[in-house]
N, C-alpha and C positions, 0 to 999 in steps of 0.2 A: 303835477297830477300825481295822486297817491292811489295806492292800490285798493281795491274794493272786494270785499267778501260777499258772496251771493249765497243764499241757502234756499235750497228747492226742497219742498217735502210733496210727496205725491202718495194719495191714498189708492188703493188697487183693489179690484174685486176678485182677485185670486190669489193663493198663496204664494209668497214671497219666493220660495223655493223653485216655481214654475217659472217665473220671471227671470231668476238670478242667470241661468245660461243663456238665454236670449240677449242679455245686455251686454254680453262680451262683445258682439258686434257694434254695440253703440260707443264702446269705449274707445276706439281709434278716433272717430270722427270727432268726438268730444274732445280728445287730448289735442287735436290738431285745431280748436278753434282759436282764431286769432285772439292775442291777449291772456289766454288761460295760462296760468303758471302751475296750478294743479287741482285736482279734486279728490276729496274723501268720499266714497260711496258710502251711504248709510241704509240701514234696513231695521225694521222692527217687526219681527215675525208674528208675534203676538196682536198688533195692530194693523197689520197687512198694510205697512207703510214703507216707503223706500225715498231716497231722495240723495242729495249731497251737499257738501259744503266746498265752495269753489274760491279760488283765489284768482282774480284778475287784475290785469295791470292798471285798468282805469274805468272809470264809467262808461265810455263809448264802448269798450269791449262787453261790458256786462249787457247793455242796451242791445248790441248787435247780436249776442247771444239769445238773449230773450225773445228778440224778435225774428230768429233764423229759423231754419228748417229742422233743428233738433228738437227744440222746445215745441215747435208746430206739431211735429210727429207725436210727441209725448201727449200734448193736448188730445190729439185725434185718435189716441188709442183706445180700443174697446174695454181694456184694463183698467183704464185709468177714472177714478171716481170723482177725485178732485187733486188741485195742485195749487201750492203757494209757493210764492218767490218773495224773499225778503233781501234788502241790500244793507249792508253794514259798512260804515267806514272804520278804519283801524285805529286803535290806540296803540302807536308804535311804540312809545317809552314802555309803557305797561308790558306790551306784548313781548319785548326784549327780554325783561326781567323773568318772564315766564317761558323762555325759550321757543314762542311762536314761531312757526316756519315762514316768516316773511323777511323781505329785505327792507332794513330800515332805511328812510330817506328815499325809497326808490322813485325814479324818474324815468318817464318813458321816452 
C-alpha cells in the first residue's frame, strides 16, 4: 500500500484570525489520527479559506479520517460555508528529486 495525500479546503464566514486560536484545540486530536504522518495547516486570509495538506499511510486511514468525528465536526460548524476534500497518490520518484517529505516505498 502506498501513502496518500489528502487536501482539504474550507471556506469560512468569519475572518481567519478569529478561527486560528480555536484550532489549537483541534491540533492534538488531528495529530493523533491513526495513519496520519503529518499535516500542513493552510490559510488564505483574503479568501477566508483554511485547510490542510495531509500525508496518510494508506487509503483506509484517509477514509477513516474523512468519515470520522473530526471531519464531521468541521462539516457541522456554523462558520463553515463549504468544504472540499481531494485525495492524491504520490509520484514517489519525482517527489524524491524535489525533496518531498515522504518515505519512499513506504509499506504499512
